[in-house]
LONU-189302 format. One line per 5 residues: their letters; for each residue y, x, z of N, C-alpha, C. Coordinates in pm, whole numbers, always signed. Last residue first. Layout:
A> Y:X:Z:Y:X:Z:Y:X:Z; ... .
//
This chain:
SHSGM> -1640:-3715:+4184:-1740:-3737:+4288:-1828:-3855:+4246; -1531:-3625:+3933:-1484:-3575:+4063:-1589:-3594:+4171; -1582:-3714:+3683:-1676:-3615:+3737:-1639:-3571:+3877; -1569:-4056:+3567:-1511:-3929:+3611:-1618:-3839:+3668; -1511:-4331:+3353:-1607:-4237:+3411:-1538:-4109:+3448 .
REAEI> -1346:-4491:+3216:-1375:-4532:+3354:-1466:-4433:+3426; -1337:-4401:+2959:-1223:-4369:+3045:-1247:-4406:+3192; -1559:-4517:+2838:-1563:-4376:+2876:-1453:-4340:+2974; -1667:-4836:+2940:-1563:-4757:+2874:-1565:-4614:+2928; -2007:-4920:+2908:-1894:-4895:+2998:-1794:-4807:+2925 .
GQSVA> -2248:-4952:+2777:-2143:-5050:+2755:-2023:-5036:+2847; -2418:-4745:+2806:-2445:-4862:+2888:-2336:-4968:+2877; -2314:-4547:+2651:-2448:-4595:+2617:-2485:-4722:+2693; -2082:-4490:+2791:-2071:-4565:+2665:-2207:-4622:+2626; -2197:-4335:+2996:-2129:-4461:+3026:-2122:-4549:+2901 .
SLELL> -2291:-4113:+2860:-2388:-4201:+2925:-2325:-4335:+2962; -2048:-4002:+2775:-2147:-4045:+2677:-2246:-4143:+2740; -1937:-3943:+3029:-1871:-4039:+2940:-1968:-4091:+2834; -2115:-3748:+3117:-2103:-3874:+3192:-2035:-3982:+3107; -2064:-3548:+2928:-2197:-3609:+2935:-2193:-3742:+3010 .
HQIHE> -1796:-3486:+2996:-1830:-3537:+2862:-1966:-3608:+2864; -1831:-3389:+3257:-1746:-3506:+3232:-1782:-3569:+3098; -1980:-3160:+3205:-2041:-3269:+3282:-1963:-3398:+3259; -1780:-3020:+3067:-1906:-3051:+3002:-1977:-3166:+3073; -1580:-2989:+3254:-1551:-3065:+3132:-1679:-3105:+3060 .
RKIPR> -1697:-2820:+3441:-1670:-2959:+3478:-1649:-3044:+3353; -1944:-2598:+3306:-1806:-2638:+3334:-1796:-2787:+3364; -2178:-2368:+3416:-2157:-2501:+3359:-2018:-2546:+3400; -2116:-2019:+3361:-2128:-2135:+3450:-2109:-2266:+3373; -2321:-1802:+3168:-2195:-1876:+3180:-2213:-1994:+3275 .
GDEYR> -2577:-1700:+3134:-2502:-1665:+3254:-2369:-1737:+3272; -2737:-1787:+2932:-2660:-1665:+2906:-2570:-1626:+3024; -2835:-2026:+3036:-2926:-1913:+3022:-2851:-1782:+3002; -2576:-2152:+3257:-2657:-2154:+3136:-2744:-2028:+3130; -2592:-2230:+3604:-2541:-2147:+3495:-2635:-2162:+3377 .
FLPAQ> -2598:-2316:+3903:-2591:-2393:+3780:-2515:-2318:+3671; -2579:-2135:+4117:-2710:-2175:+4065:-2700:-2236:+3926; -2376:-1849:+4163:-2383:-1994:+4138:-2515:-2031:+4069; -2552:-1596:+4354:-2467:-1637:+4242:-2476:-1789:+4227; -2739:-1530:+4535:-2602:-1538:+4584:-2503:-1580:+4475 .
KEKGT> -2972:-1498:+4403:-2963:-1615:+4489:-2822:-1632:+4546; -2972:-1255:+4272:-2918:-1371:+4200:-2906:-1495:+4287; -3105:-1077:+4445:-2959:-1072:+4432:-2901:-1197:+4367; -3379:-1280:+4572:-3315:-1155:+4534:-3164:-1167:+4523; -3407:-1625:+4460:-3449:-1510:+4539:-3372:-1386:+4495 .
FRQPA> -3319:-1813:+4288:-3348:-1859:+4423:-3386:-1744:+4516; -3302:-1698:+4046:-3181:-1765:+4095:-3198:-1816:+4238; -3555:-1611:+3986:-3460:-1512:+4037:-3331:-1576:+4088; -3681:-1821:+3859:-3703:-1803:+4003:-3606:-1704:+4066; -3631:-1993:+3616:-3545:-1886:+3665:-3563:-1866:+3815 .
LKYID> -3823:-2185:+3555:-3762:-2108:+3445:-3685:-1986:+3494; -3894:-2287:+3802:-4000:-2245:+3710:-3945:-2156:+3598; -3642:-2361:+3904:-3717:-2250:+3964:-3825:-2198:+3870; -3590:-2587:+3752:-3505:-2469:+3736:-3579:-2347:+3790; -3792:-2752:+3855:-3794:-2716:+3713:-3705:-2595:+3685 .
KLADV> -3707:-2786:+4117:-3833:-2714:+4092:-3840:-2669:+3946; -3484:-2943:+4068:-3465:-2807:+4117:-3592:-2723:+4102; -3613:-3176:+3979:-3514:-3111:+3893:-3491:-2967:+3938; -3772:-3248:+4199:-3836:-3205:+4074:-3739:-3131:+3984; -3560:-3316:+4373:-3658:-3212:+4410:-3726:-3159:+4284 .
PCLKE> -3428:-3528:+4247:-3360:-3400:+4263:-3455:-3286:+4299; -3536:-3748:+4013:-3581:-3681:+4135:-3513:-3545:+4147; -3586:-4007:+3820:-3471:-3941:+3880:-3514:-3879:+4013; -3828:-4121:+3773:-3775:-4032:+3669:-3656:-3952:+3724; -3999:-4118:+4096:-3928:-4180:+3984:-3886:-4074:+3883 .
ETKFV> -4077:-4058:+4342:-4183:-4068:+4242:-4128:-4131:+4114; -3882:-3808:+4506:-3907:-3947:+4465:-4023:-3945:+4367; -3832:-3598:+4783:-3891:-3619:+4652:-3909:-3769:+4628; -3527:-3620:+4970:-3672:-3615:+4958:-3714:-3642:+4815; -3253:-3427:+5099:-3307:-3534:+5016:-3456:-3512:+5003 .
NRFAG> -2995:-3338:+5333:-3130:-3327:+5279:-3164:-3450:+5195; -2727:-3122:+5426:-2774:-3252:+5377:-2916:-3233:+5325; -2495:-2965:+5634:-2631:-2967:+5583:-2665:-3110:+5542; -2186:-2786:+5608:-2262:-2908:+5638:-2400:-2894:+5577; -1919:-2579:+5743:-2023:-2615:+5647:-2094:-2742:+5690 .
QNYQD> -1707:-2509:+5892:-1838:-2495:+5955:-1951:-2521:+5855; -1425:-2528:+5858:-1505:-2432:+5782:-1641:-2404:+5847; -1287:-2735:+5966:-1316:-2622:+6054:-1404:-2515:+5987; -1264:-2926:+5764:-1143:-2871:+5827:-1169:-2746:+5910; -1394:-3007:+5495:-1448:-2931:+5607:-1334:-2857:+5677 .
TKSQT> -1309:-3115:+5263:-1301:-3201:+5381:-1354:-3133:+5507; -1359:-2927:+5073:-1219:-2952:+5105:-1203:-3045:+5226; -1615:-2707:+5186:-1574:-2831:+5123:-1429:-2855:+5157; -1879:-2470:+5197:-1737:-2502:+5208:-1709:-2631:+5133; -2159:-2479:+5196:-2089:-2376:+5274:-1942:-2407:+5296 .
IHLVI> -2405:-2690:+5240:-2275:-2690:+5171:-2187:-2597:+5251; -2731:-2646:+5216:-2620:-2602:+5302:-2495:-2598:+5215; -2979:-2880:+5166:-2869:-2807:+5103:-2765:-2773:+5209; -3320:-2915:+5161:-3203:-2913:+5248:-3099:-2826:+5180; -3564:-3116:+5014:-3471:-3004:+4997:-3355:-3024:+5094 .
EDATE> -3910:-3198:+5008:-3776:-3218:+5065:-3693:-3094:+5035; -4149:-3123:+4932:-4121:-3265:+4913:-3983:-3301:+4967; -4288:-2823:+4791:-4183:-2894:+4864:-4177:-3043:+4830; -4458:-2655:+4660:-4519:-2763:+4738:-4416:-2851:+4808; -4287:-2472:+4531:-4389:-2542:+4454:-4448:-2662:+4528 .
INSQQ> -4128:-2348:+4724:-4070:-2452:+4639:-4177:-2533:+4566; -4283:-2320:+5043:-4241:-2264:+4916:-4198:-2381:+4826; -4126:-2451:+5345:-4239:-2423:+5257:-4191:-2350:+5133; -4053:-2566:+5670:-4015:-2481:+5558:-4139:-2444:+5477; -4146:-2903:+5741:-4156:-2760:+5771:-4118:-2679:+5647 .
GAQKF> -4151:-3170:+5660:-4054:-3129:+5761:-4055:-2982:+5797; -4336:-3180:+5452:-4367:-3247:+5579:-4277:-3196:+5691; -4187:-2901:+5326:-4297:-2994:+5304:-4333:-3049:+5442; -3878:-2773:+5193:-3967:-2814:+5302:-4078:-2903:+5252; -3643:-2529:+5111:-3747:-2619:+5063:-3844:-2646:+5177 .
TLDEG> -3300:-2488:+5108:-3424:-2466:+5183:-3523:-2572:+5139; -3025:-2337:+4947:-3130:-2439:+4944:-3250:-2395:+5028; -2852:-2132:+4923:-2806:-2247:+5001:-2912:-2356:+5012; -2944:-1944:+4748:-2962:-1917:+4890:-2918:-2034:+4979; -2859:-2045:+4501:-3001:-2052:+4538:-3024:-2032:+4686 .
RVVRS> -2558:-2232:+4555:-2628:-2110:+4515:-2774:-2124:+4559; -2292:-2447:+4495:-2434:-2437:+4529:-2493:-2309:+4469; -1970:-2287:+4557:-2060:-2381:+4490:-2204:-2357:+4533; -1835:-2078:+4675:-1825:-2211:+4736:-1928:-2309:+4680; -1826:-1848:+4538:-1903:-1846:+4663:-1905:-1983:+4730 .
QSWTR> -1668:-1923:+4321:-1802:-1869:+4296:-1888:-1870:+4422; -1414:-1987:+4399:-1508:-2098:+4385:-1651:-2049:+4361; -1259:-1762:+4393:-1311:-1804:+4523:-1415:-1913:+4509; -1166:-1749:+4134:-1280:-1665:+4170:-1340:-1706:+4304; -1059:-1949:+3921:-1060:-1954:+4068:-1183:-1878:+4117 .
NQQVL> -1072:-1987:+3648:-961:-1908:+3704:-950:-1917:+3856; -1260:-2287:+3673:-1200:-2183:+3591:-1083:-2118:+3665; -1505:-2336:+3923:-1377:-2376:+3865:-1316:-2258:+3790; -1847:-2416:+3915:-1745:-2312:+3927:-1618:-2360:+3858; -1984:-2697:+4072:-1942:-2637:+3946:-1830:-2536:+3969 .
YESAR> -2027:-2798:+4328:-2143:-2751:+4251:-2107:-2686:+4119; -1790:-2861:+4443:-1896:-2816:+4533:-2021:-2770:+4457; -1620:-2965:+4257:-1590:-2831:+4308:-1696:-2777:+4403; -1723:-3226:+4228:-1742:-3128:+4121:-1719:-2986:+4173; -1885:-3331:+4530:-1766:-3325:+4445:-1792:-3217:+4340 .
LLFFF> -2206:-3481:+4582:-2117:-3366:+4576:-1994:-3392:+4491; -2436:-3629:+4672:-2300:-3684:+4676:-2194:-3574:+4676; -2691:-3553:+4631:-2626:-3495:+4748:-2481:-3540:+4761; -2750:-3692:+4395:-2826:-3722:+4516:-2764:-3663:+4643; -2555:-3586:+4211:-2571:-3730:+4237:-2638:-3756:+4371 .
ATMVA> -2588:-3306:+4217:-2458:-3368:+4246:-2472:-3514:+4284; -2858:-3285:+4142:-2812:-3233:+4271:-2681:-3299:+4310; -2852:-3397:+3885:-2936:-3457:+3991:-2890:-3413:+4130; -2677:-3218:+3755:-2644:-3360:+3764:-2724:-3427:+3877; -2822:-2977:+3777:-2686:-2988:+3833:-2649:-3135:+3854 .
GWVVT> -3055:-3039:+3637:-3061:-3004:+3779:-2926:-3016:+3847; -2946:-3073:+3381:-3008:-3186:+3449:-3019:-3160:+3600; -2865:-2808:+3334:-2766:-2916:+3334:-2821:-3037:+3409; -3117:-2681:+3344:-3014:-2646:+3441:-2905:-2754:+3447; -3248:-2803:+3129:-3308:-2807:+3262:-3202:-2779:+3368 .
RDFVS> -3088:-2738:+2913:-3097:-2879:+2952:-3159:-2893:+3091; -3127:-2455:+2912:-2995:-2513:+2938:-3003:-2659:+2979; -3409:-2431:+2857:-3347:-2372:+2975:-3217:-2443:+3009; -3438:-2557:+2611:-3512:-2607:+2727:-3446:-2557:+2855; -3113:-2589:+2460:-3241:-2520:+2476:-3310:-2581:+2598 .
YDGSD> -2954:-2868:+2309:-2978:-2783:+2425:-3112:-2713:+2416; -2931:-3048:+2106:-2815:-2963:+2133:-2840:-2859:+2241; -3124:-3233:+2072:-3138:-3109:+1996:-3024:-3012:+2019; -3143:-3477:+2202:-3029:-3453:+2114:-3045:-3329:+2027; -3356:-3513:+2383:-3372:-3556:+2244:-3259:-3517:+2149 .
KLYDK> -3279:-3417:+2638:-3407:-3376:+2578:-3409:-3400:+2427; -3036:-3540:+2685:-3045:-3394:+2695:-3171:-3342:+2625; -3117:-3810:+2660:-3021:-3751:+2567:-3031:-3598:+2567; -3281:-3846:+2884:-3338:-3857:+2749:-3247:-3791:+2646; -3085:-3814:+3083:-3203:-3726:+3080:-3267:-3728:+2942 .
LWKLM> -2910:-4024:+3020:-2866:-3886:+3007:-2984:-3789:+3002; -3062:-4249:+3085:-3021:-4229:+2947:-2984:-4082:+2925; -3076:-4208:+3361:-3199:-4209:+3281:-3168:-4187:+3133; -2802:-4233:+3423:-2871:-4106:+3445:-3001:-4098:+3366; -2756:-4500:+3360:-2682:-4395:+3290:-2754:-4261:+3303 .
ATT> -2920:-4622:+3548:-2947:-4642:+3405:-2877:-4536:+3322; -2795:-4552:+3785:-2925:-4493:+3756:-2962:-4512:+3609; -2446:-4486:+3725:-2556:-4574:+3760:-2688:-4502:+3729 .
//
């Protein structure tokens, strides 16, 4: 729920468990997954599956727009995501989805802009071909970590942790 996401944003900031860089990237991953309706395998690298590195969201898969025209990330009010592969993509053609900037606490455009401010190389050059959602030390964010955060946010809203999943 949006209440869970708002709680999670505050938790990432206030818990003291995350560096500014890591909480920014985790938050960007959660916002991207939520607003683009992604399955975990579409934005998080899967352990022991090297093929998943090219399947997840990478910097090169994002196009930033302002007023419907391609722009630089700083002025963007829209993001277009090219989902290169999905388990429901029978013909391996990929899919494009877009979202727009919100004026709320929950904004995927702002979340991705925040990652860009800390790690512009993840959107340009050689690193744009690597998975976007990685910790500062380069390790990919794992599904289990997102699952744990979603469970914590569920409990904060009076929902049983067992009812929360990270699949979609």
